[in-house]
Backbone as JSON, one array per atom type, in Angstrom:
{
  "sequence": "XXXXXXXXXXXXXXXXXXXXXXXXXXXXXXXXXXXXXXXXXXXXXXXXXXXXXXXXXXXXXXXXXXXXXXXXXXXXXXXXXXXXXXXXXXXXXXXXXXXXXXXXXXXXXXXXXXXXXXXXXXXXXXXXXXXXXXXXXXXXXXXXXXXXXXXXXXXXXXXXXXXXXXXXXXXXXXXXXXXXXXXXXXXXXXXXXXXXXXXXXXXXXXXXXXXXXXXXXXXXXXXXXXXXXXXXXXXXXXXXXXXXXXXXXXXXXXXXXXXX",
  "N": [[82.62, 93.74, 74.14], [79.97, 93.77, 73.57], [79.34, 91.27, 72.78], [77.78, 88.02, 73.2], [77.62, 86.85, 76.5], [79.7, 84.41, 77.82], [79.16, 82.06, 80.2], [81.0, 80.2, 81.26], [83.48, 81.28, 80.47], [83.31, 83.66, 81.82], [83.52, 82.84, 84.48], [86.14, 81.85, 84.48], [87.53, 84.21, 83.96], [86.91, 85.61, 86.29], [88.21, 84.03, 88.2], [90.84, 84.46, 87.43], [91.14, 87.2, 87.98], [90.84, 87.12, 90.78], [93.07, 85.61, 91.35], [95.12, 87.39, 90.68], [94.69, 89.38, 92.63], [95.19, 87.83, 94.88], [97.85, 87.38, 94.45], [98.9, 89.96, 94.81], [98.24, 90.31, 97.54], [99.78, 88.28, 98.72], [102.47, 89.04, 98.22], [102.56, 91.53, 99.47], [102.02, 90.94, 102.11], [103.23, 88.44, 102.9], [105.97, 88.52, 102.15], [107.32, 90.58, 103.76], [106.94, 89.3, 106.26], [108.4, 86.96, 105.85], [111.0, 87.96, 105.63], [111.39, 88.85, 108.25], [111.22, 86.39, 109.6], [113.5, 85.06, 108.57], [115.48, 86.78, 109.48], [115.31, 86.54, 112.3], [115.89, 83.84, 112.49], [118.56, 83.67, 111.52], [119.79, 85.34, 113.33], [119.7, 84.05, 115.81], [121.03, 81.75, 115.16], [120.72, 79.06, 115.65], [118.47, 76.52, 114.89], [115.6, 74.41, 114.61], [114.47, 71.62, 112.62], [111.82, 72.09, 111.89], [111.6, 74.86, 111.82], [113.23, 75.58, 109.68], [111.76, 74.29, 107.73], [109.41, 75.77, 107.82], [110.3, 78.21, 106.79], [110.91, 77.47, 104.14], [108.4, 76.68, 103.27], [107.02, 79.1, 103.36], [108.47, 80.6, 101.45], [107.9, 79.02, 99.23], [105.14, 79.33, 99.06], [104.88, 82.05, 98.41], [106.19, 82.07, 95.94], [104.58, 80.28, 94.52], [102.21, 81.72, 94.25], [102.74, 83.47, 92.18], [103.14, 81.66, 90.09], [100.63, 80.45, 90.01], [99.0, 82.58, 89.24], [100.02, 83.02, 86.69], [99.24, 80.65, 85.41], [96.41, 80.83, 85.6], [95.96, 83.22, 84.23], [96.71, 82.61, 81.58], [94.76, 80.75, 80.95], [92.58, 82.4, 80.72], [93.02, 83.88, 78.49], [92.31, 83.54, 75.23], [94.01, 83.49, 73.0], [96.42, 82.57, 73.81], [98.74, 79.98, 74.58], [98.25, 77.32, 76.92], [99.71, 77.11, 80.18], [100.82, 74.24, 81.23], [101.36, 70.91, 82.53], [103.75, 68.98, 84.34], [106.59, 69.45, 84.28], [107.02, 72.08, 82.97], [105.61, 73.77, 84.82], [106.84, 73.13, 87.28], [109.48, 73.9, 86.72], [109.21, 76.67, 86.3], [108.28, 77.37, 88.83], [110.48, 76.69, 90.5], [112.35, 78.44, 89.49], [111.3, 80.93, 90.35], [111.27, 80.43, 93.11], [113.99, 79.92, 93.85], [115.35, 82.31, 93.09], [113.96, 84.11, 94.69], [114.51, 83.21, 97.32], [117.31, 83.59, 97.45], [117.44, 86.39, 97.2], [115.99, 87.24, 99.44], [117.62, 86.36, 101.56], [119.83, 87.97, 101.04], [118.79, 90.52, 101.53], [118.29, 90.29, 104.27], [120.91, 89.94, 105.19], [121.88, 92.54, 104.67], [120.27, 93.95, 106.42], [121.35, 93.16, 108.85], [123.79, 94.42, 108.68], [123.23, 97.22, 108.42], [120.31, 98.74, 109.25], [119.06, 101.07, 108.33], [120.33, 101.55, 105.88], [119.5, 99.29, 104.5], [116.7, 99.66, 104.39], [116.68, 102.0, 102.9], [117.74, 101.09, 100.48], [115.7, 99.29, 99.69], [113.66, 101.13, 99.38], [114.64, 102.64, 97.21], [114.63, 100.67, 95.22], [111.9, 100.12, 95.11], [111.0, 102.63, 94.25], [112.21, 102.75, 91.75], [110.85, 100.66, 90.47], [108.27, 101.73, 90.53], [108.57, 104.0, 88.93], [109.16, 102.74, 86.51], [106.73, 101.44, 86.06], [105.07, 103.65, 85.62], [106.31, 104.64, 83.36], [105.77, 102.62, 81.52], [103.11, 103.03, 81.22], [100.71, 101.72, 82.23], [97.37, 100.41, 81.94], [95.22, 99.28, 83.54], [93.12, 99.87, 85.21], [90.05, 101.72, 85.75], [90.08, 104.23, 86.8], [92.11, 107.03, 87.74], [93.13, 107.11, 90.32], [92.92, 104.43, 91.23], [94.56, 103.25, 89.35], [96.98, 104.39, 90.0], [97.34, 103.28, 92.53], [97.55, 100.61, 91.79], [100.0, 100.67, 90.4], [101.71, 101.33, 92.47], [101.6, 98.99, 94.02], [102.64, 97.17, 92.16], [105.24, 98.16, 92.03], [106.14, 97.36, 94.56], [106.08, 94.55, 94.28], [108.03, 94.27, 92.32], [110.3, 94.69, 93.77], [110.91, 92.23, 94.82], [110.63, 90.23, 92.86], [110.77, 89.63, 89.3], [108.29, 91.13, 87.28], [106.17, 91.22, 84.71], [104.5, 93.92, 83.65], [102.93, 94.79, 81.59], [102.97, 93.12, 79.45], [104.51, 93.3, 77.16], [107.43, 92.78, 75.04], [109.91, 91.27, 76.98], [112.57, 90.62, 77.2], [114.86, 92.33, 77.26], [114.24, 94.12, 79.52], [114.02, 92.13, 81.58], [116.58, 91.0, 81.52], [118.15, 93.22, 82.28], [117.05, 93.61, 84.81], [117.83, 91.3, 86.3], [120.58, 91.49, 86.05], [121.09, 93.8, 87.55], [120.11, 92.8, 89.98], [121.98, 90.75, 90.46], [124.35, 92.25, 90.73], [123.76, 93.87, 92.96], [123.33, 91.9, 94.92], [125.9, 90.72, 94.96], [127.38, 92.93, 95.81], [126.33, 93.28, 98.41], [127.16, 90.89, 99.65], [129.95, 91.21, 99.51], [130.34, 93.49, 101.14], [129.37, 92.42, 103.51], [131.27, 90.46, 104.06], [133.53, 92.04, 104.34], [132.89, 93.48, 106.55], [132.49, 91.71, 108.93], [130.18, 90.22, 111.24], [129.99, 89.67, 114.75], [128.17, 87.81, 115.61], [128.05, 85.79, 113.83], [129.74, 82.86, 113.06], [132.66, 81.72, 111.22], [132.2, 79.42, 109.6], [129.43, 79.28, 109.51], [128.86, 81.65, 108.21], [130.07, 81.21, 105.74], [128.48, 79.09, 104.81], [125.93, 80.3, 104.56], [126.48, 82.29, 102.68], [127.22, 80.76, 100.46], [124.78, 79.53, 100.01], [123.23, 81.73, 99.21], [124.49, 82.48, 96.78], [124.39, 80.09, 95.23], [121.62, 79.63, 95.15], [120.73, 81.82, 93.67], [122.08, 81.38, 91.22], [121.01, 78.89, 90.49], [118.35, 79.65, 90.2], [118.52, 81.33, 87.92], [119.36, 79.44, 86.08], [117.12, 77.71, 86.01], [115.31, 79.59, 85.01], [116.39, 80.05, 82.44], [116.13, 77.48, 81.34], [113.35, 77.2, 81.39], [112.38, 79.23, 79.59], [113.79, 78.46, 77.39], [113.02, 75.86, 76.79], [110.49, 75.0, 77.91], [108.59, 77.04, 77.72], [105.27, 78.07, 76.98], [104.81, 79.47, 74.58], [106.93, 78.86, 73.01], [108.49, 78.42, 69.94], [106.42, 79.49, 68.62], [105.53, 82.16, 66.64], [105.45, 85.36, 67.84], [104.64, 88.66, 68.85], [104.53, 89.39, 71.39], [106.12, 88.67, 74.19], [105.15, 87.57, 76.73], [105.23, 87.39, 80.32], [104.13, 87.69, 82.93], [101.8, 88.89, 82.18], [99.83, 90.53, 79.62], [99.87, 92.27, 76.55], [98.07, 95.33, 76.2], [95.13, 95.37, 74.45], [92.44, 96.28, 72.24], [90.53, 94.26, 72.05], [91.01, 92.68, 74.17], [90.53, 91.17, 77.3], [92.11, 91.97, 79.4], [92.25, 94.64, 79.22], [90.15, 95.52, 80.65], [90.71, 94.77, 83.18], [90.36, 94.61, 86.68], [88.51, 96.66, 86.63], [86.07, 96.63, 87.7]],
  "CA": [[81.72, 93.86, 75.28], [78.61, 93.57, 73.1], [79.12, 89.88, 72.44], [77.06, 87.23, 74.19], [78.47, 86.47, 77.62], [79.91, 82.99, 78.04], [79.28, 81.85, 81.66], [82.26, 79.51, 81.58], [84.55, 82.26, 80.3], [83.15, 84.65, 82.88], [84.06, 82.23, 85.69], [87.6, 81.81, 84.33], [88.01, 85.58, 84.12], [86.81, 85.94, 87.71], [89.28, 83.31, 88.9], [92.09, 85.14, 87.11], [91.18, 88.44, 88.75], [91.1, 86.74, 92.16], [94.46, 85.16, 91.41], [95.93, 88.6, 90.7], [94.54, 89.99, 93.95], [95.9, 86.96, 95.81], [99.28, 87.65, 94.22], [99.19, 91.21, 95.51], [98.16, 90.08, 98.98], [100.9, 87.44, 99.13], [103.73, 89.79, 98.24], [102.49, 92.62, 100.44], [101.93, 90.41, 103.47], [104.13, 87.31, 103.22], [107.4, 88.85, 101.98], [107.86, 91.18, 105.0], [106.98, 88.28, 107.3], [109.49, 86.05, 105.54], [112.24, 88.65, 105.98], [111.49, 88.81, 109.71], [111.52, 85.01, 109.96], [114.9, 84.8, 108.24], [116.31, 87.61, 110.37], [115.32, 85.9, 113.62], [116.55, 82.55, 112.36], [120.0, 83.88, 111.41], [120.27, 86.03, 114.53], [119.9, 83.06, 116.87], [122.04, 80.83, 114.68], [120.32, 77.68, 115.87], [117.06, 76.31, 114.58], [115.28, 73.01, 114.38], [114.03, 71.31, 111.27], [110.51, 72.68, 111.64], [111.78, 76.27, 111.48], [113.7, 75.62, 108.3], [110.64, 73.88, 106.89], [108.48, 76.91, 107.77], [110.88, 79.18, 105.86], [110.76, 76.97, 102.79], [106.97, 76.71, 102.94], [106.68, 80.5, 103.11], [109.04, 80.94, 100.14], [107.16, 78.29, 98.2], [103.81, 79.93, 98.94], [105.02, 83.31, 97.68], [106.53, 81.73, 94.55], [103.43, 79.64, 93.89], [101.2, 82.72, 93.92], [103.08, 83.96, 90.85], [102.87, 80.57, 89.14], [99.18, 80.26, 89.93], [98.46, 83.66, 88.43], [100.42, 82.77, 85.3], [98.38, 79.58, 84.9], [95.05, 81.35, 85.48], [95.93, 84.25, 83.19], [96.76, 81.97, 80.26], [93.46, 80.14, 80.72], [91.59, 83.43, 80.41], [93.37, 84.53, 77.22], [92.13, 82.5, 74.22], [95.06, 83.49, 71.99], [97.66, 82.14, 74.43], [98.83, 78.58, 74.94], [98.15, 77.09, 78.36], [100.86, 76.64, 80.94], [100.39, 72.99, 81.84], [102.39, 69.88, 82.58], [104.56, 69.05, 85.56], [107.92, 70.03, 84.04], [106.98, 73.54, 82.82], [105.17, 74.42, 86.06], [107.88, 72.94, 88.3], [110.64, 74.72, 86.34], [108.86, 78.07, 86.57], [108.19, 77.51, 90.28], [111.82, 76.67, 91.08], [112.98, 79.7, 89.11], [110.83, 81.96, 91.27], [111.64, 80.05, 94.48], [115.44, 80.08, 94.07], [115.72, 83.73, 93.03], [113.37, 84.77, 95.85], [115.27, 82.82, 98.52], [118.6, 84.28, 97.4], [117.24, 87.82, 97.44], [115.56, 87.42, 100.82], [118.81, 86.23, 102.39], [120.65, 89.15, 100.8], [118.16, 91.63, 102.26], [118.52, 90.06, 105.7], [122.32, 90.28, 105.4], [122.0, 93.99, 104.72], [119.64, 94.39, 107.66], [122.31, 92.96, 109.92], [124.85, 95.42, 108.55], [122.66, 98.52, 108.75], [118.88, 98.73, 108.95], [118.71, 102.25, 107.55], [120.8, 101.33, 104.5], [118.62, 98.27, 103.9], [115.41, 100.29, 104.08], [116.9, 102.96, 101.82], [117.87, 100.31, 99.24], [114.37, 98.81, 99.32], [112.9, 102.29, 98.88], [115.14, 102.96, 95.88], [114.14, 99.63, 94.3], [110.46, 100.35, 94.93], [110.85, 103.84, 93.45], [112.57, 102.4, 90.37], [109.73, 99.89, 89.94], [107.15, 102.64, 90.34], [108.88, 104.82, 87.75], [109.02, 101.88, 85.34], [105.3, 101.23, 85.85], [104.55, 104.88, 85.01], [106.87, 104.74, 82.02], [105.07, 101.66, 80.66], [101.75, 103.55, 81.06], [99.73, 100.65, 82.42], [95.97, 100.83, 81.84], [94.45, 98.16, 84.06], [92.01, 100.34, 86.04], [89.25, 102.73, 85.07], [90.24, 105.53, 87.44], [93.51, 107.38, 87.93], [93.53, 106.76, 91.68], [93.12, 102.98, 91.28], [95.73, 102.94, 88.53], [98.15, 104.78, 90.8], [97.48, 102.25, 93.57], [98.05, 99.41, 91.1], [101.42, 100.86, 90.1], [102.42, 101.26, 93.75], [101.72, 97.57, 94.37], [103.58, 96.58, 91.2], [106.57, 98.55, 92.49], [106.5, 96.5, 95.69], [106.36, 93.21, 93.75], [109.29, 94.32, 91.59], [111.41, 94.61, 94.72], [111.21, 90.85, 95.15], [110.7, 89.37, 91.69], [110.43, 90.31, 88.05], [106.85, 91.06, 87.01], [105.85, 91.93, 83.47], [103.29, 94.65, 84.0], [102.13, 95.16, 80.43], [102.94, 92.03, 78.49], [105.32, 93.53, 75.98], [108.65, 91.99, 75.03], [110.56, 91.48, 78.27], [113.93, 90.09, 77.23], [115.78, 93.36, 77.71], [113.97, 94.5, 80.91], [114.34, 91.05, 82.49], [118.03, 90.9, 81.55], [118.63, 94.33, 83.11], [116.58, 93.38, 86.18], [118.64, 90.3, 86.99], [121.95, 92.01, 86.14], [121.08, 94.65, 88.74], [119.95, 91.92, 91.14], [123.26, 90.07, 90.68], [125.33, 93.23, 91.21], [123.4, 94.26, 94.32], [123.61, 90.75, 95.78], [127.35, 90.61, 95.09], [127.82, 94.03, 96.66], [125.95, 93.0, 99.8], [128.04, 89.83, 100.15], [131.29, 91.78, 99.7], [130.3, 94.33, 102.34], [129.16, 91.55, 104.67], [132.54, 89.81, 104.36], [134.47, 93.07, 104.78], [132.45, 93.92, 107.88], [131.86, 90.53, 109.55], [129.53, 90.43, 112.53], [130.44, 88.71, 115.76], [127.17, 86.78, 115.87], [128.22, 84.73, 112.83], [131.07, 82.25, 112.96], [133.14, 81.65, 109.85], [131.57, 78.33, 108.85], [128.03, 79.65, 109.29], [128.87, 82.71, 107.21], [130.38, 80.57, 104.45], [127.32, 78.3, 104.4], [124.86, 81.2, 104.13], [126.93, 82.95, 101.45], [127.11, 79.77, 99.39], [123.34, 79.36, 99.75], [122.78, 82.9, 98.45], [125.03, 82.44, 95.41], [123.87, 78.92, 94.53], [120.18, 79.83, 94.92], [120.57, 82.75, 92.55], [122.52, 80.72, 89.99], [120.0, 77.87, 90.15], [117.18, 80.36, 89.7], [118.79, 81.76, 86.56], [119.38, 78.23, 85.26], [115.72, 77.32, 85.8], [114.72, 80.6, 84.13], [116.86, 79.77, 81.09], [115.52, 76.23, 80.89], [111.92, 77.42, 81.16], [112.15, 79.98, 78.36], [114.42, 77.79, 76.27], [112.43, 74.54, 76.5], [109.13, 74.73, 78.37], [107.65, 78.17, 77.59], [104.13, 77.71, 76.11], [104.88, 80.14, 73.28], [108.16, 78.51, 72.32], [108.25, 77.93, 68.59], [105.27, 80.21, 68.04], [105.87, 83.54, 66.37], [104.6, 86.28, 68.58], [105.24, 89.95, 69.17], [104.37, 89.61, 72.83], [106.79, 87.64, 74.98], [104.66, 87.91, 78.04], [105.63, 86.54, 81.43], [103.07, 87.75, 83.92], [100.74, 89.74, 81.69], [99.61, 90.54, 78.18], [99.76, 93.63, 76.04], [96.71, 95.84, 76.21], [94.53, 95.47, 73.14], [91.03, 96.64, 72.34], [89.69, 93.1, 72.2], [91.59, 91.86, 75.24], [89.84, 91.41, 78.56], [93.02, 92.61, 80.33], [91.96, 96.07, 79.15], [89.12, 95.81, 81.65], [91.1, 94.12, 84.43], [90.16, 95.38, 87.9], [87.7, 97.85, 86.39], [84.81, 96.52, 88.42]],
  "C": [[80.27, 93.61, 74.88], [78.31, 92.12, 72.77], [78.38, 89.16, 73.56], [78.02, 86.72, 75.25], [78.51, 84.96, 77.76], [80.09, 82.76, 79.53], [80.59, 81.19, 82.06], [83.44, 80.46, 81.5], [84.52, 83.31, 81.41], [83.72, 84.13, 84.2], [85.59, 82.22, 85.64], [88.19, 83.2, 84.52], [87.98, 86.01, 85.59], [87.91, 85.28, 88.53], [90.63, 83.98, 88.66], [92.24, 86.44, 87.88], [91.48, 88.16, 90.23], [92.54, 86.28, 92.35], [95.41, 86.34, 91.44], [95.87, 89.27, 92.07], [95.25, 89.16, 95.02], [97.41, 87.14, 95.68], [99.7, 88.92, 94.94], [99.24, 91.0, 97.02], [99.37, 89.29, 99.48], [102.18, 88.23, 99.23], [103.7, 90.91, 99.27], [102.53, 92.12, 101.87], [103.02, 89.39, 103.79], [105.61, 87.68, 103.1], [107.99, 89.56, 103.2], [107.95, 90.17, 106.15], [108.14, 87.31, 107.09], [110.84, 86.68, 105.89], [112.45, 88.62, 107.49], [111.84, 87.41, 110.19], [113.0, 84.69, 109.72], [115.84, 85.58, 109.16], [116.43, 86.96, 111.75], [116.06, 84.57, 113.58], [118.07, 82.72, 112.31], [120.58, 84.53, 112.65], [120.58, 85.04, 115.65], [120.91, 81.99, 116.46], [121.7, 79.37, 114.85], [118.83, 77.55, 115.62], [116.83, 74.83, 114.35], [114.73, 72.85, 112.97], [112.71, 71.97, 110.92], [110.62, 74.15, 111.25], [112.29, 76.44, 110.06], [112.58, 75.25, 107.33], [109.64, 75.02, 106.73], [108.97, 77.98, 106.8], [110.65, 78.75, 104.43], [109.3, 76.97, 102.34], [106.54, 78.13, 102.6], [107.21, 80.95, 101.75], [108.27, 80.28, 99.01], [105.79, 78.9, 97.97], [103.86, 81.23, 98.14], [105.29, 83.02, 96.2], [105.34, 81.13, 93.83], [102.35, 80.64, 93.5], [101.46, 83.3, 92.54], [102.78, 82.91, 89.78], [101.38, 80.39, 88.93], [98.52, 81.35, 89.09], [98.79, 83.46, 86.96], [99.54, 81.71, 84.66], [96.97, 80.1, 84.63], [94.94, 82.37, 84.35], [95.9, 83.63, 81.8], [95.44, 81.26, 79.95], [92.44, 81.16, 80.26], [91.85, 84.13, 79.08], [93.33, 83.5, 76.1], [93.25, 82.42, 73.19], [96.41, 83.05, 72.55], [97.61, 80.65, 74.76], [98.82, 78.42, 76.46], [99.5, 76.69, 78.94], [100.42, 75.4, 81.7], [101.5, 71.97, 81.75], [103.28, 70.07, 83.79], [105.87, 69.79, 85.33], [107.89, 71.54, 83.84], [106.62, 74.27, 84.11], [106.25, 74.32, 87.13], [109.1, 73.81, 87.99], [110.39, 76.19, 86.65], [108.81, 78.33, 88.08], [109.58, 77.56, 90.91], [112.61, 77.91, 90.68], [112.58, 80.82, 90.07], [111.31, 81.69, 92.69], [113.12, 80.34, 94.75], [115.85, 81.55, 94.06], [115.15, 84.49, 94.23], [114.15, 84.47, 97.11], [116.61, 83.54, 98.57], [118.46, 85.75, 97.75], [116.82, 88.1, 98.87], [116.76, 87.34, 101.77], [119.72, 87.44, 102.24], [120.1, 90.36, 101.56], [118.41, 91.5, 103.75], [119.98, 90.34, 106.06], [122.49, 91.78, 105.56], [121.35, 94.57, 105.97], [120.57, 94.22, 108.85], [123.41, 94.02, 109.89], [124.35, 96.79, 108.99], [121.2, 98.56, 108.31], [118.5, 99.9, 108.07], [119.13, 102.1, 106.09], [119.9, 100.34, 103.78], [117.29, 98.88, 103.5], [115.55, 101.29, 102.94], [117.04, 102.24, 100.48], [116.52, 99.81, 98.77], [113.51, 99.95, 98.78], [113.33, 102.66, 97.47], [114.63, 101.95, 94.85], [112.65, 99.79, 94.05], [110.22, 101.57, 94.04], [111.17, 103.56, 91.99], [111.45, 101.59, 89.71], [108.52, 100.76, 89.66], [107.35, 103.51, 89.1], [108.71, 104.0, 86.48], [107.55, 101.63, 85.02], [104.67, 102.46, 85.19], [105.06, 105.02, 83.58], [106.18, 103.81, 81.05], [103.62, 102.05, 80.43], [100.71, 102.42, 81.11], [98.32, 101.21, 82.4], [95.07, 99.69, 82.3], [93.23, 98.6, 84.89], [91.29, 101.49, 85.34], [89.33, 104.11, 85.71], [91.72, 105.77, 87.71], [93.99, 106.97, 89.32], [93.8, 105.26, 91.82], [94.34, 102.56, 90.46], [97.01, 103.29, 89.27], [98.41, 103.75, 91.89], [98.04, 100.96, 92.97], [99.55, 99.52, 90.85], [102.26, 100.83, 91.37], [102.65, 99.81, 94.15], [102.69, 96.86, 93.44], [105.02, 96.92, 91.58], [107.05, 97.7, 93.64], [106.87, 95.1, 95.2], [107.71, 93.19, 93.05], [110.51, 94.36, 92.52], [111.87, 93.17, 94.89], [111.32, 89.93, 93.94], [110.34, 90.16, 90.44], [108.96, 90.07, 87.73], [106.57, 91.89, 85.77], [104.5, 92.61, 83.62], [102.42, 94.98, 82.81], [102.15, 94.12, 79.34], [103.71, 92.25, 77.22], [106.6, 92.71, 76.08], [109.5, 92.31, 76.26], [112.0, 91.0, 78.32], [114.91, 91.11, 77.78], [115.5, 93.8, 79.15], [114.33, 93.4, 81.91], [115.85, 90.86, 82.62], [118.62, 91.99, 82.45], [118.26, 94.12, 84.57], [117.5, 92.43, 86.91], [120.12, 90.65, 86.99], [122.07, 92.9, 87.37], [120.97, 93.81, 90.0], [121.27, 91.24, 91.48], [124.29, 91.03, 91.27], [125.03, 93.64, 92.65], [123.69, 93.13, 95.3], [125.1, 90.59, 96.02], [127.89, 91.72, 95.99], [127.52, 93.81, 98.12], [126.87, 91.95, 100.41], [129.45, 90.36, 100.41], [131.34, 92.63, 100.96], [130.17, 93.47, 103.59], [130.45, 90.84, 105.06], [133.59, 90.81, 104.83], [134.15, 93.56, 106.18], [131.75, 92.76, 108.6], [131.29, 90.85, 110.92], [129.91, 89.32, 113.49], [129.44, 87.58, 115.99], [127.28, 85.61, 114.9], [129.64, 84.17, 112.93], [131.42, 82.05, 111.49], [132.4, 80.59, 109.03], [130.1, 78.65, 108.54], [127.93, 80.72, 108.2], [129.14, 82.15, 105.82], [129.16, 79.83, 103.93], [126.2, 79.18, 103.87], [125.23, 81.89, 102.82], [126.82, 82.01, 100.26], [125.65, 79.56, 99.01], [122.8, 80.51, 98.9], [123.21, 82.79, 96.99], [124.42, 81.28, 94.63], [122.38, 79.06, 94.22], [119.95, 80.74, 93.73], [120.95, 82.09, 91.23], [121.52, 79.65, 89.55], [118.74, 78.52, 89.6], [117.35, 80.81, 88.26], [118.83, 80.57, 85.61], [117.96, 77.75, 84.97], [115.0, 78.29, 84.88], [115.11, 80.33, 82.68], [116.23, 78.52, 80.52], [114.05, 76.43, 80.56], [111.67, 78.13, 79.83], [112.81, 79.34, 77.14], [113.72, 76.51, 75.84], [110.93, 74.48, 76.77], [108.14, 75.88, 78.18], [106.53, 77.81, 76.62], [104.19, 78.31, 74.71], [106.13, 79.79, 72.49], [107.84, 77.9, 70.96], [107.08, 78.59, 67.9], [105.66, 81.66, 67.84], [104.9, 84.45, 67.07], [105.35, 87.57, 68.86], [105.29, 90.16, 70.67], [104.98, 88.45, 73.6], [106.4, 87.83, 76.43], [105.09, 86.89, 79.09], [104.53, 86.53, 82.48], [101.92, 88.63, 83.46], [100.61, 89.65, 80.2], [99.44, 91.98, 77.74], [98.3, 94.05, 75.96], [96.22, 96.03, 74.79], [93.05, 95.77, 73.31], [90.15, 95.45, 72.59], [90.17, 92.18, 73.31], [90.92, 92.19, 76.56], [90.75, 92.07, 79.58], [92.85, 94.13, 80.29], [90.98, 96.47, 80.23], [89.45, 95.2, 83.02], [90.96, 95.09, 85.6], [89.34, 96.64, 87.69], [86.41, 97.83, 87.19], [85.08, 96.22, 89.89]]
}
């Protein structure tokens, strides 16, 4: 903090902070709207091309907010390689897009079955994310109240996508996260097929179920390809396998993130 301030670095840091806040805003605002859009679309059963396009644009916007933050964050951290190039960015984007679309459809399926059960499941997932944030002991804010608010928002994001909140090794947490996601998605599909609703005909139900499964599988494939081929730190020895953050260090600006 005593070093001479670099104006260019200061601008990059500011852009990264804004990118994080935009990420929060997108997940808190756009994800509930997207669920409502999908619910209305599936309820009526008929939609034109523009409605399907609107759904895909919304999913892409939510996914891109995560990609954009990842790009900005790496620019602000001098000891990290940049996320650049069409293939790495596109692969990361499709990983987020496919897993998000599959999960959104699964949530909507559960809403059709029972709204109370769906809300209870989302609450449990948010509570699990909140507990994990407390367990990781994040230190991104200078006051306890702001840190608590930060962890609440992180819990909401974890409902919809994996988010590394501290930048430590994430192989095991991410593996557990998507195993749970796969089991919950499979459970929802089984219940939906055991308790079919009259508003869905057989062919429509098959098409939506296939979309859920294929989207999830494609997302996992893109995730594997990204970390196996395109990850900026691939081939570089590092203790920190960060995805959406970086470990807190004394000389790291993330220690002072959102402090002002």
